[in-house]
C-alpha positions, 0 to 999 in steps of 0.5 A, a space after each residue: 120290129 116295124 109294122 107295114 105302115 112304118 115301112 111304108 112311111 119309111 120308103 117315102 121318108 127316106 127318099 124325101 130326106 135324101 132329096 132335102 139334103 141334096 137340095 142344099 141351098 137350091 130350090 131343087 137338087 141336081 142329079 149329081 147332088 143326089 149321088 145317084 151313081 153311088 146309091 142305085 144298088 141300095 135303092 130297094 124302094 126308090 126310082 128315078 123317072 125321066 119325064 115325057 110330055 105325055 107322062 105315061 111315056 115317062 121312062 124308068 132310068 133307075 129302079 130298086 130291086 124290090 120295085 122291079 120285082 113288084 112291077 115285073 120290070 124286066 129292064 130299065 128304060 121301060 115306061 110307065 105305060 108298059 110297066 104299071 097297072 093302069 090305075 097305078 100308072 095314072 096316079 104316078 103320072 098325075 103325081 109326077 106332073 104335080 111335083 114338077 108344077 109345084 116344084 116340091 114333094 108330092 105324096 101319092 097313095 091309094 090302091 089298085 088291083 093286080 093281075 090276080 085281082 087282089 087289092 094292092 095298097 101303095 104309098 109313094 112320094 114324087 120329088 122333082 130333080 134338075 138335069 144338068 141343063 137346069 130343066 126339072 125333067 126327072 122325078 125321084 121317089 120312094 115307093 112301097 106297097 102291100 096286099 090288102 087283107 
């Protein structure tokens, strides 16, 4: 049986492994090589973000059911600013920006407080993805969280 720490690492690890496999001989994978159309239903802990110049306005275009529930996301197309608590949003925005600048995986972890003032520990990875027009304007990733005890 996996403990929470193993599950946390697995979400980021699975996303990273899928990303590396999709890269093949390229520096970055494309949306097509990630097989997004086939995989989104199985993405319990994964997401895809279309970036924006003002990163808090970046939009979730795919998001697993677990994450949608954790973040109370009513619909896709919502942006970071509207969905994520401020501390988490800022870490997400920073991680997305770093991933795009570095052209590779960026792990992000930390904590924030939910609306009930509970401390939530999280771990995720941000991975840049090329769009069909060759601009790295998407971030793919895996995310997990747990309530601190």
